[in-house]
Each structure stands twice: as C-alpha cells, then as structure tokens.
N, C-alpha and C positions, 0 to 999 in steps of 0.2 A: 166666291166674293172677290171683290177687287180689294187693291191695297187701301184705298181711301175707306172703303166700306168697313173691313177689318179694324183698321186704325181708329177709328170713330165709332165703332158698334157699342150697342147698349150693354152687351154682355161685358166688354172690356171696361167700360165704365164702372159696371158693378163690381167687377173683379177688383178693380183698382181702388174703389172705395171701400170693400170690404178689407183689403190688405193694408190700407192707410189706418183704418179704424182700429185694426188689431195694434199697430204700432202706437197709437194714441193710447189705446187702454193699458198697454205695458207701460209706457211713460206715466201715466196717473197712478198705476199699481205702484211701480218704484219710488215715485215722489211721496205718496202717502207712507211707503214703508220706511223710507229714509227719515220722513218728518217725524213719525212716531219714535224712531230709533234716537234721533236727535234730542227729542225731549227726555228720553229716558237717560241721556248722559248729561242732561242738564243744561242743554244749551237753551237760551231764552228764546220764547216765541218772536220777540221783536228782532232778534238776531236771524233767525231762521227766514222770517218774512223778506227782510232786507236782503239776504242772499238770493232769495227766489227772486225778487224784483230785480236786482242787479244781473242775474243769469238771464231774465227775459229780454231785458234790454240790450245786453251783449249780443243776443242770438238774433236780434232785428236786423242789424248790419248785414252779417253774413247771408241772411234769407234774402235780402236785394239782389245779391249777386245769383243766388240760386234762381230766383224768378227771372232774371235776365237770361240765365241758361237755359230755363224751361221754354223760353220763347224761341231760341235756337233749335233746340231739341224737337220741339212740337212739329217743326216745318220738315223733319227728316223722318220721325216716328209716329207722330201724330200726339195729341195732348194727353189723352189718359195714359198710356204707356209711359210718355216721357214724365209725368207728374209722378207717376208710381215710382221710376227708376230714381229720380232726384229726391223723393219724399223719404225713401226706404234706404237704399244704399246705391252709391253710383256718385259719378262726376261726369259733367259735360264733356269734357276733353275724351274721357275713356268711353262714353257711350257713342260718341260721333265716330271715334276710330273704328270702334268695334261695328258699327251700322255700315261704316264705308267699307270695310273689308268685306262684309257679307255681301254688299252689292257689287263689289270688284269681283268676287269670287263667282258670282252668277252672270257677271258682264252685262250688268243693268245699271240703270241710273234711277232717280227719283221719278223721272217723267214715265219710265218704262216699267217700274217695279209692280208686281203683281202680288196676290196673296201669300203665295210660297216664299217671295222675298222678304215680306214682314215677317213671317213665321222664323226664318233664318236669322235676320236681323235681331229679333226679339231674343231668341235664342243664344246668340252671340254675345249680346249685351248682358245676358242674365249668367250664363255658366262662367265666365270668367271671373266675376265677383263672387259667386257662390263657391267655386273651387278655392279660392282665396280664403274664404272664410273657414272652410273645412281644413285648409292647410294650418291655418293659424291656430286651430284648437289642438292640433297634434304637435305642432313644431315651433310656433312662435315663442314658448316659454324658453325652449332650449337656446333658439338663437339669440334671443335677449339675455339670457343669463351668460351664454358664452361671449356675447359684446361685452357685458360689464365685467367679466374676468379678464378679458383682453385689456380693457382699460385700466383694470386696478395694477396689471403688471407694467405697462407703460402707456401713460395718459395719450400720448401722441398717437398710439396705434387705435386707442379707442376713438379718437376724433377722426383718424384717416377712415377707419371702417364706416362710421355714419356718414362722413361726407361722400365716399365712394357709392354707398347705396343711393343717396340723393341725387349724385351726379348720373348714375345709371338710369334713375327713374326720370331724371329731366331729358335724358338723351332719347329714351324710348318713345317719350311723348313729344318732343320738340323736333327731333332730326327728320322724321317724315313730313312734317309740316314744312320744315325749312327747305328741303329738297325737292318738294312739290313745286316750288317756284310760283312765279306769277301772281294771283290773287291770294293763295294761301300764305306767300311769303310777306306780301305787302301788308296783309292784315295782321300777320304775326309782329311785324316791324312796327306798325301804328299801335299796337296794344303795348308793346314794350316801351316805346316812347312815351306814351301816356303815364304809364307806370313810374318811370323815371322823373317825368315833371312833376307828378303830384308828390312823388317822395321828397324831391328837392324843395317844393312850394312849403310842404309840411315843415322841413326842416328850418328854412329860412323865416317863417312866419311863427315858427315854434307852436304848431298846430298839430299835436300828435293825433288828434281825432281825426285828421284828414287820412292818416294812413289805414284807418279801418274801412275807407273807401276806395283805396287803390284797385282792388279787384273789380269793383262795382263799375268804376268809371271806365276802367281798361275795357271790359267786357263791352259795355254799351257803345263806346266811341269804336271799338274794333269792328262791331256788327254793322255799324252805319257804314265805317269806311270800306268794307266789304263790298257794299252795294256799289260805292264809288269806283273803286277798283275794277269791279267786274264791268261797269258802263265803259270805263276808259280803255279797258285792254280787250 
C-alpha cells in the first residue's frame, strides 16, 4: 500500500476512533468520580457546576491552537493519525520534528514517501512520547523532590534549575528550526513577531483575554506566511 492509502485507510480511522473513545470514557469516569467525591466533602452542586463550566470555557481557547496544528500535521502524516496524536498525547512541534527525522533517515520527502516511511514516521512519533511516560512513572517523583529540596536550601538554585530545564527544552525544539534557514527561519521569525505584537497590544489595551490567543494567531499567521516565503524563495 502507498503512503496515502495507509494514512487515510478505514482501518486507521477505526483504530483512531477507538483510541479517542477510550480517552473520552476515562475522562467521563473520573469526572463522575470527582463529582461524587466533591459532594461527599460538602461542596455545593452550584459550585461544582460553576467549576465545570469555567473549565470547559478555558479549554476552548487552547483547542483552537490544537485544531490549527492538526491542519499542519494532517498534511504530513494524514488526518486520522494526526488527530490521534494531538487528541491523546503530543504536540505539533514534536510530531513534525519526529516525522521529518524519520523521512530524513530514509532520504525521502512527502512526495516520495511510501508505506514503509509512514510506518517509521508513526513509530518515531509514538515511541518518544511513550518512553517519556514510562520514564516519568519511575523517575519523575525523584526529580521533582530533588528540585524542591534544592530550592529549599537556596531559592536561587531552585529557580536556576527550572530555568535551565526550560532553556534546554527550547533549544532542542528551536535550534534545528533556526539553523535550517530559509523558509523555516522566516516562518519562525514571523510567528515570534506576531506573538510579541499581540502581547504588546494586550498590555496597551489592558485586554488580558488577548494573551489566550497568542498561540492561535501566531500559528495561523506563521502557516500562512510559510506559503508566502516558499513562493518568494
């Protein structure tokens, strides 16, 4: 089977639907469990309903960015698998980076990718996240407690450790994009400029709600600009 046939096959759609259905069932199960526990602890029903409504509303804005990311990912790996990755666990930047690494290892691109390439891309996107979950089960508590212990002795070292971790993560994701140059670099710069402009606009107008849309607008404008940069270069 070809890349497109596998990426949009009915079997993959079915597996994706089953996986997402399992996640939805788990969410509803724990929602019901927490609801009953809250009532047992004396929390009023109106308060619980208010929390649920605010949580749903707060989740809508980040979902827009996820949908925008799905459009990008669907072009690379197809809609069903991209939908599954972003619905269960994953991020657009990580998924795209893993997929590109798999294609580069085979010395292929999206135009020449075959069924074997799809399999390698899917596994490379899946294994990294799966291993991180397994790692967290055994080591996350120790790392977290060690960080807290370090922060208690000297708060400056606690802040340094947290900032170092975030800086390392940013470097791992952004440095390959920046040094790729060309369209990749210009797209990144465009998204950064849009993010800064929206943040400044939110601060000037005292519209804090705009900050919730920084990621959404940055992604949409960046995707549109990538087409422009590709045509110009």
